[in-house]
C-alpha positions in Angstrom: 0.0 0.0 0.0 2.9 2.4 0.8 4.3 1.7 -2.7 1.0 2.6 -4.3 0.7 5.8 -2.2 4.2 6.9 -3.2 3.5 6.3 -6.9 0.4 8.4 -6.9 1.3 11.1 -4.5 1.5 14.7 -5.8 -0.3 17.9 -5.9 -2.2 20.1 -8.3 -3.0 19.3 -11.9 0.0 16.9 -12.2 -1.1 14.7 -9.3 -2.3 11.2 -10.3 -5.6 10.3 -8.6 -5.3 7.5 -6.1 -6.8 4.3 -7.7 -9.3 2.0 -6.2 -7.6 -1.2 -5.4 -9.5 -4.4 -6.3 -8.5 -7.7 -4.7 -10.0 -11.1 -5.4 -10.5 -14.0 -3.1 -8.4 -17.1 -3.7 -11.4 -19.3 -4.3 -13.0 -16.8 -6.6 -9.8 -16.2 -8.7 -10.0 -19.6 -10.5 -13.5 -19.1 -11.8 -14.4 -18.0 -15.3 -16.2 -14.9 -14.1 -13.0 -13.7 -12.4 -11.4 -13.5 -15.8 -14.2 -11.3 -17.0 -13.9 -9.1 -13.9 -10.2 -8.7 -14.4 -10.6 -7.5 -18.0 -13.1 -4.8 -16.9 -10.8 -3.7 -14.1 -7.8 -3.5 -16.4 -9.8 -1.3 -18.9 -10.8 1.2 -16.2 -8.2 3.7 -15.2 -9.9 4.4 -11.9 -9.1 0.9 -10.6 -6.0 -1.2 -10.1 -6.0 -5.0 -9.8 -4.3 -5.6 -6.5 -4.1 -8.9 -4.7 -5.3 -12.5 -4.8 -5.6 -13.6 -1.2 -8.0 -15.1 1.3 -10.8 -12.6 1.8 -14.1 -12.5 3.7 -16.0 -12.2 0.4 -15.3 -12.6 -3.3 -14.1 -9.1 -4.0 -12.6 -6.3 -1.9 -12.3 -2.7 -3.0 -10.1 -0.3 -1.1 -9.7 3.4 -1.6 -7.8 5.5 0.9 -9.2 4.6 4.3 -12.4 3.0 2.9 -13.2 -0.6 2.2 -16.1 -2.2 0.3 -16.8 -5.9 0.0 -18.7 -7.6 -2.8 -20.2 -11.1 -2.8 -21.0 -12.4 -6.3 -23.9 -14.7 -7.0 -24.6 -16.0 -10.5 -26.6 -18.6 -12.6 -25.6 -21.6 -14.5 -26.8 -22.4 -18.0 -29.7 -24.5 -16.8 -31.1 -21.6 -14.7 -29.8 -23.0 -11.5 -28.8 -20.3 -9.1 -26.2 -20.1 -6.4 -28.0 -17.0 -5.2 -31.5 -18.7 -4.8 -30.0 -21.9 -3.3 -27.9 -20.0 -0.7 -31.2 -18.4 0.6 -33.7 -21.2 0.6 -31.4 -24.1 1.6 -31.2 -25.0 5.2 -27.5 -24.4 5.4 -28.1 -20.6 5.3 -24.8 -19.9 3.5 -25.7 -16.4 2.3 -27.0 -15.6 5.8 -23.5 -16.4 7.2 -21.8 -14.4 4.5 -24.1 -11.4 5.3 -23.4 -11.9 9.0 -19.7 -11.9 8.4 -20.1 -8.6 6.5 -21.8 -7.0 9.5 -19.2 -8.4 11.9 -16.2 -6.8 10.1 -18.2 -3.6 9.9 -17.2 -2.8 6.3 -20.0 -2.1 3.7 -21.1 -5.3 1.9 -22.9 -5.6 -1.5 -24.5 -8.8 -2.7 -24.3 -8.6 -6.5 -26.5 -11.0 -8.4 -25.3 -11.5 -12.0 -28.8 -11.6 -13.5 -32.2 -9.9 -13.4 -35.7 -10.6 -12.1 -36.3 -13.0 -14.9 -33.3 -15.1 -14.1 -34.2 -15.2 -10.4 -37.8 -16.2 -11.1 -36.6 -19.0 -13.5 -34.1 -20.3 -10.9 -36.9 -20.5 -8.3 -39.2 -22.4 -10.6 -36.3 -24.7 -11.6 -35.5 -25.4 -8.0 -39.1 -26.3 -7.2 -39.5 -28.7 -10.1 -36.1 -30.3 -9.4 -37.4 -31.2 -5.9 -40.3 -33.1 -7.4 -43.1 -30.6 -6.7 -45.9 -30.6 -9.3 -49.3 -28.9 -9.8 -50.7 -26.8 -7.0 -47.9 -27.8 -4.6 -45.4 -26.5 -7.1 -47.2 -23.2 -7.4 -47.4 -22.9 -3.6 -43.6 -23.6 -3.3 -42.8 -21.0 -6.0 -44.8 -18.4 -4.1 -43.1 -19.5 -0.8 -39.5 -19.4 -2.2 -40.2 -16.1 -4.0 -41.3 -14.6 -0.7 -38.2 -15.9 1.0 -35.9 -14.3 -1.6 -37.7 -11.0 -1.6 -37.9 -11.0 2.3 -34.1 -11.7 2.5 -33.4 -8.8 0.1 -35.6 -6.5 2.0 -33.9 -7.4 5.3 -30.5 -7.0 3.8 -31.4 -3.4 2.7 -32.7 -2.8 6.3 -29.3 -3.9 7.6 -27.5 -1.6 5.1 -26.4 -4.5 2.9 -27.2 -3.6 -0.7 -28.5 -6.2 -3.1 -27.9 -5.5 -6.8 -29.5 -7.5 -9.6 -27.4 -6.7 -12.6 -27.8 -8.5 -15.9 -26.5 -6.3 -18.7 -22.9 -5.2 -18.4 -22.8 -6.2 -14.7 -19.1 -5.6 -14.0 -19.0 -2.2 -15.7 -22.0 -1.0 -13.8 -20.6 -2.4 -10.6 -17.4 -0.4 -11.0 -19.2 2.8 -11.7 -21.4 2.3 -8.6 -18.3 1.4 -6.4 -16.6 4.6 -7.6 -19.5 6.7 -6.5 -19.9 4.9 -3.2 -16.2 5.2 -2.2 -15.5 8.6 -3.8 -18.9 10.3 -3.3 -21.7 11.0 -5.8 -22.6 14.4 -7.4 -26.1 15.1 -8.7 -25.3 18.6 -9.9 -24.8 17.6 -13.5 -28.4 16.3 -13.5 -30.1 19.5 -12.3 -32.8 20.6 -14.7 -32.3 23.7 -16.8 -34.2 26.7 -15.4 -37.3 27.9 -17.2 -37.1 30.9 -19.6 -36.4 34.0 -17.5 -35.9 32.1 -14.2 -32.2 32.9 -14.2 -33.0 36.6 -14.3 -35.5 36.3 -11.4 -33.1 34.4 -9.2 -30.1 36.7 -10.2 -32.0 39.9 -9.4 -33.1 38.5 -6.0 -29.5 37.6 -5.2 -28.3 41.1 -6.2 -30.8 42.9 -4.1 -31.5 40.6 -1.2 -33.4 42.2 1.7 -36.7 40.6 1.2 -36.7 40.5 -2.6 -37.1 36.9 -3.6 -37.6 35.3 -7.1 -41.3 35.9 -7.0 -41.0 39.7 -6.3 -38.1 39.8 -8.8 -40.4 38.4 -11.5 -42.9 41.1 -10.7 -40.2 43.8 -11.0 -39.0 42.4 -14.3 -42.5 42.5 -15.8 -42.0 46.3 -15.9 -38.2 46.8 -15.9 -35.3 45.4 -17.8 -32.4 43.8 -16.1 -29.5 45.1 -18.1 -25.8 46.0 -18.0 -24.8 49.6 -18.2 -21.2 50.5 -19.2 -19.4 52.5 -16.5 -17.5 54.5 -19.1 -18.2 55.5 -22.7 -16.5 53.5 -25.5 -16.8 50.3 -23.5 -17.6 46.9 -25.1 -18.2 43.4 -23.6 -15.3 41.9 -25.4 -13.0 44.5 -23.6 -13.5 42.3 -20.5 -10.8 39.7 -19.8 -11.9 36.3 -20.9 -14.9 37.5 -22.9 -14.6 36.9 -26.7 -17.1 37.5 -29.4 -18.9 34.2 -28.7 -19.4 34.8 -25.0 -20.2 38.5 -25.6 -23.1 37.3 -27.8 -24.3 35.0 -25.1 -24.4 37.8 -22.5 -26.0 40.1 -25.1 -28.8 37.6 -25.7 -29.4 36.9 -22.0 -29.8 40.6 -21.1 -31.3 41.8 -24.4 -28.5 44.3 -24.9 -28.2 46.3 -28.0 -25.8 44.8 -30.5 -23.7 47.9 -30.5 -22.0 47.2 -27.1 -21.1 43.6 -27.5 -18.0 43.7 -29.7 -15.7 46.5 -30.3 -15.7 47.4 -34.0 -12.6 46.7 -35.9 -10.8 49.8 -37.1 -9.7 49.6 -40.6 -6.2 50.9 -41.3 -6.1 53.8 -43.7 -4.7 52.8 -47.0 -1.5 54.6 -47.8 -1.3 56.5 -51.0 0.1 54.9 -54.1 3.3 57.0 -54.0 3.8 56.7 -50.3 3.6 52.9 -50.4 6.3 52.9 -53.0 8.6 55.1 -50.9 8.5 58.0 -53.3 7.5 60.5 -50.5 
């Protein structure tokens, strides 16, 4: 860990962001799905494949002082499910794995490599494989479905997340893990304000003292919110960082006259024919 920290230390724009370290349990490492997981990890610059060692669960993610464990559950080609079996069988294997997660006090995610359809098919397959038919089979399907759903609900109540991910499961898992460990940001999803709303809010911020957006809207029904040059012969593109394109944006937002956006280009006077030839 110290070697990783020394490699990624630094400050400012040249600093490399510290990667999320992904370790795999020894028993998990030999499975085919581990190979798929490794490929996704190696293609994502935010992660670094770290160790293969004895872990409490299939995968462990570490970032700075945070740890996140993931237990994988999948389906075989004949719709059998390690996930369903580990809930409904008397051994209670998934119960013990969840209990271990709570005991070590690191966040745990149970990731099911399939969706609702796969879970329902696995439940039905389990029922028929146990010799139930007709009405008894229907009753058992309802019973096992309730067991699975109740287990998931209780996991959520214990702050153990259960993800059913069928399409691109590992890519989606890595994106979620990044946001859990590094923090999410919903600001990029905020809706664009309605026409004129920016002006109402902007005016209320400028004035303050009891003038909110609603009163600002009332004022702007009779007055224009505009920019007035402090000195004559002043144009928007005289301001640092404001070029013709941004000047046009400001002009449109404030309904400014076109004459104050961009300073007119001054044409150089053409020198006379004789002067240009050096005759005078």
